[in-house]
N, C-alpha and C positions, 0 to 999 in steps of 0.2 A: 667664730666671731667673738671679739672682745669688747665689752662695753666699758667706755673710758669718759672722762670729763676733762673739760679745759676751763680755765676761769679767764674771761676776758677783761678788758681794761676798766669797765666799770664794776668789776667784781662780781659780774653775773656767772654762774656755772653753766656751761653748755655740755649736754651729753652727745656722744658719737659712738659708732660703731666701727670698728677696724678690723680688718681682715686680709691676709695675703702679704706678699711681698713684691717689691720692685718699684717702678715708678709710680708716684702717689697719684691717685685719682679720687677727687673729692666729690661726693654726690650731695647736692643742694636741693631739698624738697621745695615744693610749691606752698602756696598759701594754705595754712592750717594743716598741712601734710607733715609726715614723720619720717625720720630715718628708717624706721621699721617697715615703711611701705616699700622700700628698696629691697626687701629681702629676697626677691626673686632676681635680683641683680648682684647682690653683694657675693654671694657664693661664686656665681659665674664669673665676675670681674676679678675676683681674688685670685684666679688661676695664672693672670697676667700682670696684676697690678697690686699695689698697697691701697686698698679701697678704704675711704674714709667718709662715713655717711653721717651727716651732722643734723641734729634737731636744732633749730635755730631757737633763739630765746623765747620762751613761753610755750613752745611746741614741744610735743613728745614728752621726753623724760627731761628735758632741760628746765632750769630754774624758771619760775613764772615771776619775771621781773617785773615792777610796776612801771618802768619807762623803757623807751627804745623801740616802740613798734613803728619803725619808719624803715624804708628800704635803705637809706643811707646808714643807719645804725646797724642793720643786719650785714651790710657790706663791711663796715668796720669790725664787727664780730668775726666775719670770715678772715680778714686780714689778721686779727690776734691769734685766731686759731692756727693759721698758716705760719705765723712768726713763731708761736709757742712750739709747735711741732718741728720747727726748722726745716720746712719744705721749701724746695728750689723749683720754681716754675712748675708747680703741680698742674696736672690736667684736671678740668673742672667740667662736670656735668650738672646742668641746672634744668629741673623740671618746672614749666610754668613760672610762677614768681621767682623761682630759683633763678631763672634767666636774667629777670630784672635785677637781682641782686649781684649777679656776674657783671651785667652792664654798669651798674652803679660803682661796683669794685674798680672796673677798668677806668672809669671816668676819674676817679679820686686817687686810686693806689696802684695803677698799672704799671707806672713807670718805677715807682718805689719798690714794689716787690711783684715782678712780672708774673703772669700765669702761663701755662704751657698750652695745650690743645683745649679747645672748647666743644662741647656737645651741648647745643641748645635746643631743648624740648618743648615745642608747641607753646610758645608765649607770644602774644601779640605785642608789636611795638607800642601800641597805645590801646588800653582797654575801653576807654571812654572817647567817643568822637568829641572834637571840638567843634565850637560855633563856626559855621561858614565852610566846613569840609564838604567838598562834593562827594560822589558815590565812589570814585576811583581812589580818593585819599582815604576814605572809610574801608574800602576793601583792602587796600595795601597795608593799612595800619591794623587791620584785624579787628576793628572794634566790635566788642561783644555788646556794649551798651550804647544807646543813641545819644544820651546826655546825662548831666549830673543829677538830674532829678530821678532817672533810672538807677543811678548808683546809690542814691539815698534809699530807694525802695529796697535795693539788695542789701544794704546794710540793716535795714530795720528787719529783714527776713532772717539774717544772721542772728540778730540780737533776740529774736523770738524763738529761734530754734535752739532751745537749751539743753536738749537731750540727744542721743545718737538716732532715735527714731525720726525725730523731726529734721535732724541734719542730713539723714540718708535721703530725704526727698529734695533737698537742696543740691546734692552732688550727683543725684541719678542721672541727669542730663549729660554729665561729663563722661559717661561710660556708654558702651553699647547696650542694647536691650538684652544681650545675652549674658550680661554679668549676672552671677548668682546673688540671690538675697543675703546669704551668709557673707559673702566677699563684700558686698556694699556696706552691710552693717558693720563689719569689722573696720572698714576704712573710716565711716562716720564716727565710730568709737575712737578711733585715732585723732580725727579732726578735733572732737571737742575737748582734747587734752589742752588745747590752746583755749584759755577762758574766752566766752564769747565777746565780752567787751572789748577784749584786746584784739580779738579777731576782727571786729568790725573797725577798729582804729586802724589796723594795718591794712585791712581791705581798702579804705578810703585813700590812703597814702599810695598804695600799689597802684591802684586803678586810675589815679588822678595824673599819673606820669606819663610823658611822651618821649621814647627812647630812640626815635628815628635818627636824629642827629648823631647821638652816640653810637649806634650801630654802624653807621658809615664810616666810623674811624678805627673800627676793629681790623687788625692785620694778624691775629692769631690764626693757625690752622683750625678750620671750624667745620663740624658737622652739624646740620639744621635737620630735626626731624619734626614732621607734621603729621596730621592725618586727615583722610577724607571726611571722617565722622566727628571731627573736632568741633568744640564750641568755637574755635578761632578758625576762620576760612584758611584753606590751604594756600590760597593765594598770598595772605600774609607771610606765611613762612617762606614761599618762593621769593618774595620781597626782601625778607632778612637775608637770605642766602645771596641774592644778587647784589647786596651792598658789600659784602665781605670777599675781597679777591681770593678765588680759588676755593671758596666754600663748596662743600659737598650737601646736597639736599637729597633727603628721602622722605616721601610723602607715603605713609601706609594706607593701603586701600581698605575698603569695606570688609573684603575678604580677610584681610589681615587684622581686623578688629581695630582699625585706625581711630580710636577714640583720643580724647584729651589724656586718657590714662593707658595709652597703648603699651606702655613698659608693664603695666600690671596685668592687662588683659591678655597679651600676647608676648610674654617675656622671651620665648625662644627666638622670635623674629627681631625684636628689640634688641636683645643682648647680641645677637649675630651682627647686627648693624654696627653697634658700638664696637665690639670686638675686631670687626674687620677695620675699622678707622684708627682705633688705638693700637692694637696689639702689634 
């Protein structure tokens, strides 16, 4: 693995991990997550692809920019990295908020610099339910939060959790009960590399968006992965796959540790699904 940096259009330096050769595969982490958390994927995927795992601005080892904590800016950062590295139609895997970055990218830059195949890992089309939505709409959108008051409470919790110990309790429900305390503590420590005031700012923007209409426009060859134990209902992942012609859907079961972090908890299963799709 090689640790490198790319400087994007507003002069922010982004860290990324690169390994392997072949068709490029970009790994885009979720909210507050880091490239290092894909450690159980990078080596496996580098056997068949040129893997590029990015720390988005403020995250991981990337520069803690004072501005830009919006999904649209992160999508522009992705465009800048792809352009700087001269990648032609790279395959892109996004986890959680990483999917939202992909959706935003496709909306703004998909014609200018197209992407290749997509792996969309466990992101709801809309995190917060909008007023007037019935139960079916909420289930299909995968709403984690019932309203914006609940989002404000979530943001307050993020701001209050200033160390890894407190952050560990915020993310615990995103894993199965079998996750080790050491693993949970390590992920929490990676999370707080994004300063909490930036984390709350980005969380608000991310959770406020509704991607349903954009998802319906996707024509890339796509794999959608969800989990029966995820924070997002498996029905929402089925809905995403149903909107994309020819998309493949994989829902990881309880026995497969199908949590929001199934890629971390069961890398053998997860890596095999992605390898079978891309290799």
